[in-house]
C-alpha positions as CSV (number, residue, x, y, z in Angstrom):
1,M,-26.2,-45.4,-72.9
2,G,-29.6,-46.8,-73.6
3,G,-31.7,-44.8,-71.1
4,E,-35.5,-44.6,-71.6
5,M,-37.6,-41.4,-71.2
6,I,-40.7,-41.9,-69.1
7,A,-43.4,-39.7,-67.7
8,P,-42.5,-38.3,-64.2
9,E,-45.5,-40.0,-62.6
10,E,-44.2,-43.4,-63.8
11,A,-40.8,-42.9,-62.1
12,Q,-39.5,-45.5,-59.7
13,G,-36.8,-45.4,-57.0
14,D,-33.8,-45.6,-59.3
15,D,-35.1,-43.3,-62.1
16,V,-33.8,-39.8,-62.5
17,V,-36.6,-37.2,-62.4
18,L,-35.8,-33.9,-64.2
19,A,-37.5,-30.7,-63.2
20,W,-37.9,-27.4,-64.9
21,E,-38.8,-24.3,-62.9
22,G,-39.9,-26.4,-59.9
23,R,-42.1,-28.8,-61.9
24,D,-41.2,-32.4,-62.8
25,V,-41.2,-32.7,-66.6
26,L,-39.4,-35.9,-67.4
27,A,-38.0,-39.0,-65.9
28,V,-35.1,-41.1,-67.2
29,R,-34.8,-44.8,-66.6
30,L,-31.2,-45.9,-66.8
31,P,-30.3,-49.4,-68.0
32,H,-28.5,-51.9,-65.9
33,L,-24.7,-51.4,-66.2
34,S,-24.3,-54.6,-68.2
35,D,-26.8,-53.3,-70.8
36,S,-24.9,-50.0,-70.8
37,L,-21.7,-51.7,-71.7
38,D,-23.4,-53.2,-74.8
39,H,-24.6,-49.8,-75.8
40,I,-21.1,-48.3,-75.3
41,L,-19.5,-51.0,-77.4
42,A,-22.0,-50.5,-80.2
43,E,-21.4,-46.7,-80.1
44,L,-17.6,-47.3,-80.3
45,E,-18.2,-49.5,-83.4
46,R,-20.2,-46.8,-85.0
47,R,-17.5,-44.2,-84.1
48,H,-14.8,-46.4,-85.6
49,G,-16.9,-47.4,-88.6
50,M,-16.1,-51.1,-88.2
51,P,-16.3,-54.0,-85.8
52,L,-14.0,-53.5,-82.9
53,A,-12.3,-56.8,-83.6
54,Q,-11.0,-55.3,-86.9
55,L,-9.2,-52.5,-85.2
56,D,-5.4,-52.5,-85.0
57,R,-3.6,-53.1,-81.7
58,K,-3.2,-49.4,-80.9
59,A,-6.8,-48.6,-81.5
60,K,-7.9,-51.6,-79.3
61,Q,-5.7,-50.3,-76.5
62,S,-7.4,-46.9,-76.9
63,V,-10.8,-48.5,-76.6
64,V,-9.8,-50.4,-73.5
65,R,-8.5,-47.1,-72.0
66,L,-11.8,-45.4,-72.7
67,L,-13.8,-48.3,-71.3
68,E,-11.7,-48.4,-68.2
69,T,-12.4,-44.7,-67.5
70,R,-16.1,-45.4,-68.0
71,G,-16.1,-48.2,-65.4
72,A,-16.7,-51.0,-67.9
73,F,-14.5,-53.4,-66.0
74,S,-16.4,-53.0,-62.7
75,V,-19.4,-54.7,-64.4
76,R,-19.7,-58.4,-63.9
77,H,-18.1,-60.2,-66.9
78,G,-17.0,-56.8,-68.3
79,V,-13.5,-58.0,-69.3
80,E,-15.0,-61.1,-71.0
81,T,-17.6,-58.9,-72.9
82,V,-14.9,-56.4,-74.0
83,A,-12.5,-59.2,-75.0
84,G,-15.2,-60.8,-77.1
85,A,-16.0,-57.5,-78.8
86,L,-12.3,-56.8,-79.5
87,G,-11.6,-60.3,-80.7
88,V,-8.8,-60.8,-78.1
89,S,-8.4,-62.9,-75.0
90,R,-9.2,-61.8,-71.5
91,F,-5.4,-62.0,-70.8
92,T,-4.8,-59.4,-73.6
93,V,-7.4,-57.0,-72.1
94,Y,-5.8,-57.4,-68.7
95,N,-2.4,-56.6,-70.3
96,Y,-3.8,-53.5,-71.9
97,I,-5.3,-52.4,-68.5
98,N,-2.0,-53.2,-66.6
99,S,0.0,-51.3,-69.3
100,Q,-2.1,-48.2,-68.7
101,E,-1.7,-48.5,-64.9
102,E,2.1,-48.8,-65.3
103,K,2.2,-45.6,-67.5
104,R,0.1,-43.7,-64.9
105,A,2.4,-44.8,-62.1
106,E,5.5,-43.8,-64.1
107,K,4.0,-40.4,-64.8
108,R,3.3,-39.9,-61.1
109,R,6.9,-40.8,-60.2
110,D,8.2,-38.3,-62.8
111,E,6.0,-35.6,-61.4
112,E,7.4,-36.0,-57.9
């Protein structure tokens, strides 16, 4: 995610301080969500072994599903950033998201 380890005494309000046996030993400074999205996309490229734009449609849908669960689309310009990385339009990303929402709704209806 791109976090940075810092000394506990350098921690600021948004940093996460980790303690061991009652003593602060490390602090972690988390990046802004928009920076995290870039890190997540880079990790997905490493995982797939190729640029995300080269993935087939099914794999791209899987990437969108994963990113949705990680909150990528709550970030300002998240859809645009993901669309650019996947080499598709914003409209296509929205279609992938809507398709997943429809499948979840159908599953809930079947369970009732």
